[in-house]
N, C-alpha and C positions, 0 to 999 in steps of 0.2 A: 573575512571568514574563509577558513581553509576549505579547499575542495576535497571531497572524498573520492577515492578511486572506485569504479564500479566493482562489485563483487566478482570474483573469478568465475562463479557459476552462472553469471548472466542475470542473476536476480535483480529486480528493480529495488531502488531505495525506498525506505518508508515514506519519505516525502513525495516521491513520484506516485506511489500507490495511493497515498492519502489524496493527492490531487485527482486521481482517477475515481476514487470514492466520492469526492465532492462533485465532480462533473456528472457522475451517474445519478447522484441523489439530489442535486441542487434543484429546488423548486418542485420536485416530484410530489404528486398527491396520490396517484394511483400506481400500484406496483403489480406488474404481471409476474407470473411464476418465474419466467425467464430472468426478469430484472432482479428479483429476489435471489435467485440462484447466483447471478453475477455478483451481487452485493456480498453474499456469503463467501464466494470465492475470493473476492478482493479483500475482505476482512481477514481471511486466513493468510493471504499473501502478505498483508500489512503486518500481522502478528509475527510471522516468520522474519520479515525484514527488520522489525524493531528488535527482536531477540538477537538476530545476527549482528546488528549495529551495536548493541550493548556488549556482546561478546568481543567485538573488535575495538571497543572503546570509542565508537563514533557517535553514540547517542549523547544528548545533552543531559 
């Protein structure tokens, strides 16, 4: 599997952000307002990463 270089702007890859979402949400039953805000932020970051990877031809 080829390795993809990190984006020049320092953004994280969709896979890395997805792992952060999974770590945040794994097994969680109760969500504080802060945790929900972090989840929303991560989801936005993931969307941007997926779009950028598609534009670069890196997405499967």
